[in-house]
N, C-alpha and C positions, 0 to 999 in steps of 0.2 A: 562635487556635483551641484548644479542649481536646484531651486526649490521646485522650478517646472518639472524636473526629472523625478525628483523623490516623491512629489505629491500628485503625480498624473493618476488619473482615475484607474482603480484596479480592475475595473470593467473594460477600460480601453485595450483592445489586443496591441501588441508591439511586435516589431520587426526584430526578431532574437534569432539569427541563423545558428548562434551558437548552442542553442539548446540540442541540435542534432549531434552534438559531440556526445551527449550522455544518453542519446535514445537508445535504449537496450533492444537491438535487433538479434535474436537468438534463434532463427529458423532452424529445425533440424534437431533441436533439444527436446527430449521428451518433456521436460518440465523447467519453466524459468518463473520466478517469483520475485517482483520488485516491490518496495514499498517507498511511498514519499511522505515527508513529515516536514511542516513548516513551524519555524518556532522563533521566540524572542533570543536575544543575547543570554538571557537567565533561564533559558530552557523552558518557557511557557508557552503553551499551544492556544491558552484563552486566557481572558480575566477571571477573577473569582466569580463573576456573574455568568460567564460563559460566552462573553464576546469574543469572536475569533476573527471576524472579518474587518479589515484585512492586516493581519501582522505582518505578513511578506508583501512584497510589491508585485508588480504586473510580471516581471520576468518569471517568477516563480509560479504564477498561474499559467503563463504559456508553456513552461516545462511540464508542468502537471498534465495540460492537455496532450502535449506532444507524447507523454508516456502512455496516455489513455490510447492515443490512435496507434500506438505500436504494440498492444496487446490483445489478447482475446477476450478477457473479462476484467472488470474493475470489481472489488469487492469491499463492502464496508458492513459495518454492525449496525443493528437496528437502532443502537442510540444515537448514531450520526444521523440517520434519517429522520428520527425524532427531533432532534435538535437543530439541525441545519436544513432539512429538506433539501438536499442536493440534487441537481439534475443528472451529474455524472455523464454528462455527454462531451464530445469534442466540439469545441466551439470557436477556440482561439487560434488554432493552427488546422492545416489542411488534413484530412483524414476522416475515417469511419469511426463512428462511436462503437466502443465495445459491447460486448453483453455485460448487462449490470446485475450483480450478485448480491443480496442482503442475507445477513446471518441474522435470522429471526426466529430463534426456537421456540418462542412462546406465542407467536402470531401476533405480536404488539404493533407492527406497522400498519399505518392509514393506508387502506387501497387506493386513496385518492392523493398519496405522496407523489411529488414531480417525478421521481426515479422510476415510478412504475407507469409513466405515459407511453402511450403506443406510438411510437416513432418508427418502428422498424428495427430497432436493436432487440436483442433477445433480453428478457427480464425473467430473473431466477430468485426464488427464495428458498433458502435452506431452514429447514424447521423440524422440530421433533415429530417423530411418527405419532398419530393420533390428533394432532392438533388441527382444528377445523375452523380457524378464523378465516374469514372471506379475504379473497385476494382480487385484484383488477382483472379485467377479462384479458386472456391471453398470456399471463404470468404463469411460468412453470414453477411447481412446488415439488421440491426434493426432500422427501422424508428421510431424516437421518435417525437411524437406530442405534441403540447400544450405548454404554455408560462414558464410552469416548468419541461419541459421534461428532461432538464439536471441537476436538482436537485439531489443530491446523493440518497436521497430516491426513486426517480423515476428510475434511472439508475439501483438500486437494486432490485427493483421490476421486472424490464424488465429480468433481469439475472435470478431471482428466477423462473421466467416463462419458462425460458429454462432448468430448472433443476440445475442450478450453485447457491449454496446457501454458500459456504465456499470461500470467495473471498480475494484477496491480493491485495490491493492498493499500487501501487510501485511507482507511479510518475505522474507528476512531482510536484514541490512545491505547485502551485495553485491547482492541484486536491486533493492532500493531505490535504491540509488546508481547503478546501471546504468540505471535508467529516468529518474533526475534528469539524469545526463550526457547522455543521448539526447535530452532535451528532451521527453519523452513524458508527462510529468505536467501536467495541468490545475491541480491543488491538492495541497498538502502540509501535513498537519496534525502538527505536534511538540509533543508534551507534555513539558514540563520540570518534573521534580520536585525539591523542596527537599532533596535528598541529594547527598553528595559521595563518590565512590567510590575516587578517587585514581589508580586504573588500572582497566583493563578495556577491553572491546570498544568500538569508536568506531561510532557509529550511521551517519554518511553521510561519504561520502568522493567527491572528484571531482578532476579534474585541477588541480594547484595554479596560482593566478593570480599573475602577477608584480606587478600593481598592483591597487588597490581598484577601480579602474574596470572590472576584469575579474571583479570578484565578482558573484554572483548577489544581487540585491536586489529580491525580489518584494514585492508589495504584501501586507501582512499586518494581520490584527486580532489583537489579545491578550485573553484572557479568563482572569481567575482564577478558579478552582473553590474552593469551600468548604474542600477538603481541603489547599489549598495549592498544587496543580499549576497551572501555567499552559500554556494551550494557545496556540500561535502558529499560526494558519489562513492559510496563504499562497497567494495567488492567482497562480500561476505563468502560467496563460493570460493574464490581464490584463498581467503584466509583460512577456509576449512580444509584446504588441500584436495579439493576433489579433482580428478583427473580423468580425461577421456578414456585411458585404459581401462579403469575400473568399471567404466559403464559398458564396454564390451563383454567383459568377464561375467557379468551377473544377468539374470532375468530381468524383466521389466519391473516386477512388483519387488523382488528382493533387492534390485538395484536402487530403487527410490528409497526404500527404507535404511539401506545401508548408507546412502548418501547423506540422508538427514541425520542418522546418528553419528556419523563420522564428522559431519560439518559443526554439530553442537559440542562433540567432545574437543575437537582441534581449535575451534574458536576460543574456548576457555584457556587453552594453553597457549596461543599465539602472543608473541610479545615482541 
């Protein structure tokens, strides 16, 4: 590849029709959760100082915006809002911006953060019951109660009650790792860029496995983009053995719980 391709401005939208290959359209499913992560060859999502823009190239950004355009809501933790002040909108591809969901148990987010801008998209904050921190006008506050209120399954149930069933979990590393460990992801898209940082923040963590038989081995497709980034599109739902027949045999609440439990169990056994 030439230097022009590799060093093109990350803010410049590219023509990348191949992103549609990985665009998750799952209309009709009760729940579909996808996560995207961008990292270096040595598994880092940021330098030790926290710099992360831009480890991955423009095609990864195009793909991320395509994912946003295909879901009902994009979800991030409050740490991402504080550190990166993201817009969480669709700008690089055609499509409508999804609802923006901020996980903010203690009300730490600044009401003036860019993700709370009134632009027509729904804006939602998940926080503990009783937290009275101010929010921007028009932002919906969902009070989460109970000891497990911020477990991934509980948050997905809260969003489903609002009619949001296709979810993109975008950040940060703690939030993505929690959803992975809980078996609450149907798909995981990991972009790996040909850069080595040597040190910095790790993207995904989970409980250590003693043997390779305990490692997660989801079905995956790899795609090399023109700027050198490689996308691994991992099908966690298929690795967990979820089948449509099981969906029809259970009520909606018990069905979702059974799917998540089975997915977590079978992922650990997949090899």
